[in-house]
N, C-alpha and C positions, 0 to 999 in steps of 0.2 A: 776380431782384432788379435794380433799376435805380438807377444813381448819376446824380443830376442836380446839376450844378454851375451856380450862378447868379453872374453878375457883377452887383453891386448898387452903385448910387451913393447916397451919403449916409450910409453906415455909418461913424461916426467913433469909437465907443468901445464898451466892453463892454455898456453899457445898450442901445445901438443893436442890437448883436448879439442881445441877449435879446428885443427887440421883434420883430425879423425871425423868430427861432426860434419865438416864441409864435404869431405870425400863421400860420406854416406848420403848426405842430402843431394849431391850432384848425381850420384849413380842410381838412386832409388826414390820412389814416391812415398816417403815415410811421413807419418803423423807427427812423430817427435823423436829426437835423438839427443841424448846427453851422455857425457863422458866424465869420468872421475880419475884423475891421475893418481890419487892416493889409494884407490881401490884397484886400479889397473883394469877398469871395466868401462864398457860402452853399453848403454841400454837404448834399444830401438823399439818404437811402437809402429807397427805397419798393418795395413789392411790385408796385404797379401804376403805369402811366404817368400823369403829370400834364401837361396841356397847358401850353404857354407862356402862353396867355391866362388860364388858371385861376391860374397862379402870379402873374401880374401883377395880376389881380383881387384876390388875397388879400394881396399885399405892398404894392402902391402906395398904398392908403388909409392906411397907417401913416406915409407920408412918405418912403419910399425908392423908388428907381426901378430896375427890373430892366433892365439893359443887354443882357445876353446869357444864353442858356440852352444848356447842353451836356448831352447825355444819352449814357450808355454803359451797357452791361451790366456788372453787378457780381457777382463771385463771391467769396464769403468764403474767405479763405485758412485753411488748417488750423492746428493748434497751432504756435506759434512761426513762422508764415509758411511752413512747409514744405508742399509739395504732393506728393500721391502720384502 
């Protein structure tokens, strides 16, 4: 599983967050996507890698600009956050 964090310019409110989330969901088979207008970030959990260019192509037509993309491996924590 991969955690992709995007820095996005132009996200000002909850409706903006929804537009970005919808654009990502329509373009890619993701497990989870959440956005925060206060942080200017979108976090995506996906089984497969998504290129920076693919993300820009999906999001930028909605009027928001992808400033940075950070990718890291993601491992789901166990029940209550404890690891074995």
